[in-house]
C-alpha positions in Angstrom: -1.1 36.9 -13.4 0.8 37.1 -10.2 2.1 33.7 -9.0 5.2 32.4 -7.2 8.2 31.2 -9.0 9.0 34.2 -11.3 12.8 34.0 -10.8 13.2 35.5 -14.3 11.8 38.9 -13.4 13.9 39.2 -10.3 17.0 38.0 -12.1 16.5 40.7 -14.7 15.8 43.3 -12.0 18.9 42.5 -10.0 21.1 41.7 -13.1 22.2 38.4 -11.6 22.0 34.9 -13.0 18.7 33.0 -12.5 20.5 30.2 -10.6 21.5 32.8 -7.9 17.9 33.6 -7.0 16.7 31.6 -4.0 13.0 31.0 -4.5 10.8 30.5 -1.5 7.7 31.7 -3.4 7.1 28.4 -5.3 6.3 25.4 -3.2 8.2 22.7 -5.0 10.0 19.7 -3.5 13.5 21.0 -2.7 15.0 17.6 -3.3 14.7 18.4 -7.0 14.2 16.1 -9.9 15.1 12.5 -9.1 18.1 10.8 -10.7 15.8 8.2 -12.3 13.7 11.0 -14.0 16.9 12.8 -15.3 18.2 9.5 -16.7 14.9 8.8 -18.4 14.7 12.3 -20.0 18.3 12.1 -21.3 17.6 8.6 -22.8 14.6 9.9 -24.8 15.9 13.2 -26.1 16.5 11.5 -29.4 12.8 10.8 -29.8 11.7 14.5 -29.7 11.1 14.3 -33.5 8.1 12.1 -32.8 4.7 13.4 -31.6 3.8 12.4 -28.0 1.2 9.8 -27.3 -2.1 11.8 -27.5 -3.8 9.4 -25.0 -0.9 9.3 -22.5 -1.6 5.5 -22.3 1.6 4.4 -20.5 1.4 7.3 -18.1 -2.2 6.5 -17.3 -1.4 2.9 -16.7 1.2 3.8 -14.0 -1.1 6.4 -12.4 -3.9 3.9 -12.3 -1.9 1.4 -10.4 -0.5 4.1 -8.1 -3.8 5.5 -7.0 -6.1 2.5 -7.5 -8.4 4.2 -10.1 -9.1 2.7 -13.6 -7.4 4.3 -16.6 -10.8 5.1 -18.1 -11.4 7.4 -15.1 -8.2 9.5 -15.8 -7.3 12.4 -18.0 -3.8 13.9 -18.1 -2.9 17.6 -18.7 -0.2 20.1 -19.2 -0.1 20.7 -15.4 -3.3 20.5 -13.4 -3.7 24.2 -14.1 -4.6 23.4 -17.8 -7.2 20.9 -16.6 -8.9 23.6 -14.4 -9.6 25.6 -17.6 -10.6 22.5 -19.6 -13.0 21.4 -16.9 -14.7 24.8 -16.6 -14.9 25.0 -20.4 -16.4 21.5 -20.8 -19.0 21.8 -18.0 -19.8 25.5 -18.8 -21.4 26.5 -15.4 -23.6 29.6 -15.0 -22.8 29.8 -11.2 -19.8 28.7 -9.2 -18.9 28.5 -5.6 -15.3 29.3 -4.7 -13.7 29.4 -1.2 -11.7 32.5 -0.3 -8.7 32.8 0.1 -7.7 30.1 -2.4 -5.7 29.6 -5.6 -6.7 32.3 -8.0 -6.9 30.2 -11.2 -10.3 28.8 -10.3 -11.9 32.3 -10.5 -9.8 33.2 -13.5 -10.9 30.1 -15.4 -14.5 30.8 -14.7 -14.2 34.5 -15.8 -12.3 33.5 -19.0 -15.0 31.0 -19.9 -17.7 33.7 -19.3 -15.9 35.9 -21.8 -16.0 33.1 -24.4 -19.6 32.3 -24.0 -20.5 36.1 -23.7 -22.7 35.6 -20.6 -21.5 36.4 -17.1 -21.1 33.6 -14.6 -22.3 34.2 -11.1 -19.4 33.5 -8.6 -20.3 33.1 -4.9 -17.3 33.2 -2.5 -17.3 31.1 0.7 -15.2 33.1 3.1 -12.7 31.0 5.1 -12.3 32.1 8.7 -8.9 33.2 9.9 -10.0 32.3 13.5 -10.5 28.7 12.2 -7.1 28.7 10.5 -8.9 29.1 7.2 -10.6 25.7 7.3 -14.1 25.6 5.8 -17.1 25.1 8.0 -18.2 21.8 6.5 -21.9 22.3 7.1 -22.0 25.8 5.8 -19.9 25.0 2.8 -22.2 22.1 2.0 -25.3 24.3 2.4 -23.8 26.7 -0.2 -23.9 24.0 -2.8 -27.6 24.5 -3.2 -28.4 26.3 -6.5 -24.7 26.1 -7.6 -23.6 24.2 -10.7 -20.0 23.9 -9.7 -17.8 24.3 -6.6 -14.1 24.2 -6.0 -12.2 23.0 -3.0 -8.4 23.1 -2.6 -7.2 20.5 -0.1 -4.6 21.1 1.3 -5.5 24.7 0.6 -3.2 27.1 -1.3 -2.0 29.5 0.2 -3.1 28.7 3.7 -2.0 25.0 3.9 -5.3 24.3 5.8 -6.3 20.6 5.4 -9.6 18.9 6.1 -9.7 15.1 6.6 -10.9 12.5 4.3 -14.2 11.9 6.1 -15.1 15.6 5.9 -14.3 15.7 2.2 -16.3 12.6 1.6 -19.3 14.3 3.3 -18.9 17.3 1.0 -18.7 15.1 -2.1 -21.9 13.4 -1.1 -23.7 16.7 -0.4 -22.5 18.0 -3.8 -23.9 15.0 -5.5 -27.3 15.4 -3.7 -27.3 19.1 -4.8 -26.4 18.3 -8.4 -23.3 20.5 -8.0 -20.0 19.4 -9.6 -17.3 19.5 -7.0 -13.7 20.0 -8.2 -11.3 19.0 -5.5 -7.7 20.2 -6.1 -5.2 17.9 -4.3 -2.1 19.4 -5.9 -0.2 19.2 -2.6 -1.7 16.1 -1.0 1.3 13.9 -1.9 3.2 15.7 0.9 0.8 14.0 3.3 0.7 10.3 3.9 -3.1 10.0 3.6 -6.3 12.0 3.1 -6.9 11.8 -0.7 -10.4 11.0 -2.0 -9.3 10.2 -5.5 -10.6 6.6 -5.1 -14.2 7.6 -4.7 -14.7 9.3 -8.1 -15.7 6.1 -9.7 -19.2 6.1 -8.1 -19.8 9.8 -8.0 -20.7 11.5 -11.3 -20.4 15.0 -9.7 -16.9 14.6 -8.4 -13.6 15.6 -10.0 -10.2 15.3 -8.3 -7.2 17.1 -9.6 -3.7 15.9 -8.9 -0.3 17.5 -9.8 3.0 15.8 -10.5 4.9 19.0 -10.6 5.0 20.0 -6.9 6.0 16.7 -5.2 8.2 15.5 -8.0 9.7 18.9 -8.8 8.7 18.8 -12.5 7.3 22.4 -12.7 9.2 23.2 -15.9 7.7 20.2 -17.7 4.1 20.8 -16.6 2.2 17.6 -15.7 -1.0 16.8 -13.9 -4.1 14.7 -14.1 -7.8 14.6 -13.2 -9.7 11.6 -11.9 -13.5 11.5 -12.4 -16.5 9.4 -13.3 -16.3 8.2 -16.9 -19.3 10.4 -17.9 -17.3 13.4 -16.8 -14.0 12.2 -18.3 -15.7 11.9 -21.7 -17.0 15.4 -21.5 -13.7 16.9 -20.4 -11.8 15.0 -23.1 -14.1 16.5 -25.8 -12.7 19.9 -24.9 -9.0 18.9 -24.3 -6.3 20.2 -26.7 -4.5 17.5 -28.8 -1.0 16.5 -27.7 -1.3 18.5 -24.6 1.3 16.5 -22.6 4.7 16.4 -24.2 6.7 13.2 -24.6 9.4 14.1 -22.0 6.7 15.0 -19.4 5.0 11.6 -20.0 8.3 9.7 -19.6 9.2 11.8 -16.5 5.9 11.2 -14.9 6.2 7.4 -15.2 9.6 7.3 -13.7 8.7 9.7 -10.9 5.8 7.5 -9.9 8.0 4.4 -10.0 10.7 6.0 -7.9 9.7 4.7 -4.4 13.1 5.6 -3.0 12.5 9.3 -3.9 9.2 9.2 -2.0 10.8 7.7 1.1 13.6 10.3 1.0 11.1 13.1 0.7 9.2 11.9 3.8 12.4 11.7 5.8 13.6 15.1 4.6 10.4 17.0 5.5 10.2 15.3 8.9 13.5 17.0 9.9 13.3 20.2 7.9 9.8 21.2 9.0 11.0 21.0 12.6 13.9 23.3 11.9 11.6 25.7 9.9 9.0 26.0 12.6 11.7 26.5 15.2 13.2 29.3 13.1 9.8 30.9 12.6 9.2 31.0 16.4 12.7 32.3 17.1 12.0 35.2 14.7 8.6 35.8 16.3 6.7 35.1 13.0 3.2 33.8 13.5 2.4 30.8 11.2 -0.7 28.8 10.6 -0.7 25.0 11.0 0.8 23.1 8.0 1.4 19.4 7.3 2.9 20.1 3.9 5.8 22.0 2.3 4.8 25.6 2.9 3.6 27.9 5.6 1.3 30.9 5.6 2.7 33.5 8.0 1.2 36.8 9.3 3.2 39.7 10.5 2.9 43.5 10.5 6.5 43.4 9.0 5.6 41.1 6.1 5.8 43.8 3.4 9.2 44.9 4.8 10.4 41.3 4.9 9.3 40.8 1.3 11.1 43.9 0.0 14.2 43.3 2.1 14.6 39.8 0.9 13.8 40.6 -2.7 16.7 43.1 -2.8 19.0 40.3 -1.7 17.8 37.8 -4.4 15.4 35.9 -2.2 11.8 35.5 -3.4 8.9 34.9 -1.0 5.3 34.9 -1.9 3.4 38.0 -0.9 -0.3 37.2 -0.5 -1.8 40.7 -1.0 -3.5 39.6 -4.2 -5.3 36.6 -2.7 -8.9 37.5 -2.2 -9.4 37.6 1.6 -5.8 38.3 2.5 -3.6 41.4 2.5 0.1 42.4 2.6 0.5 41.2 6.2 0.5 37.6 4.9 3.4 35.8 3.3 3.7 32.2 2.0 7.1 30.5 2.6 8.1 27.2 1.0 10.3 24.8 3.0 13.6 24.4 1.1 17.0 22.8 1.9 18.7 23.4 5.2 21.3 25.7 3.6 18.6 27.8 1.9 16.4 27.8 5.0 19.3 28.9 7.1 20.1 31.7 4.7 16.4 32.9 4.8 16.2 33.1 8.5 19.7 34.6 8.9 18.6 37.5 6.6 15.3 37.9 8.5 17.0 38.0 11.9 19.5 40.5 10.6 16.9 42.7 9.0 16.8 45.3 11.7 20.5 45.4 12.3 
């Protein structure tokens, strides 16, 4: 598997400490773990001898009040990535629709499930147009639901940052229901936007599943924490295939405090307001073409992308090369927005690259 965030490999390669690697390849909130979460984790270290709550009851209670969806419509996981595999395993589709380019774990989960059931699953790819900034054509995508048992949609999309509005997604959800096709909408990065989620409509749609992550926005990647919201009939099916004790006790505690920390959310909004302006200005100054993004990363395209990737890597700076995304090649890079100090260092190196 080739994902962002592998600071360990580069640390070993360069023989430097992991803390000295600047990682733009993983799109995590650069504000880091909130003080409230750190305090809560320290407070409960003494309870690590106890098994975690298998039902994540307290965490579900806070999630429920945060997003306005009943607890019975929620399931928590060891990151939303674990839930992708559990959902595919529980619904066991024979044919699946996946946009391209998109997060690779959807396809991998389907292929792994095919190995387990010893029959190949047909995967149809819906190509996203570069000319349309990688946004799906809603009508064409909806038409592709016909004959499909499951479809995925990443919104905002990873790695392109393309976002389609709530009304368009609601149209897709209704079309999927009419076609009898389970639609899995991955909203892992939607917290970086102020609106657009469709998590509230799962209650009345037995063909809709919405995935959310608490690791990106709240910088809890090392703890792994996510959840899915769906109709109760789907939650019951997914729970039947979930691993026991899949969310550790510190992750549950951290998730609750992260959700309760309204000051952290306010700070995050203010931070990205300023830093995205600096980031886009720097991209333009370095003549790097980028696709529109309302979230915490950018997809850029340049005939120098591979050179940029290798040049920065030798200097302990990781960026995400996109050559292994279906539908992209090595002319594409994904760059996370980090702190002003780190962003300044990134663009200083890029501007000095040819000197």
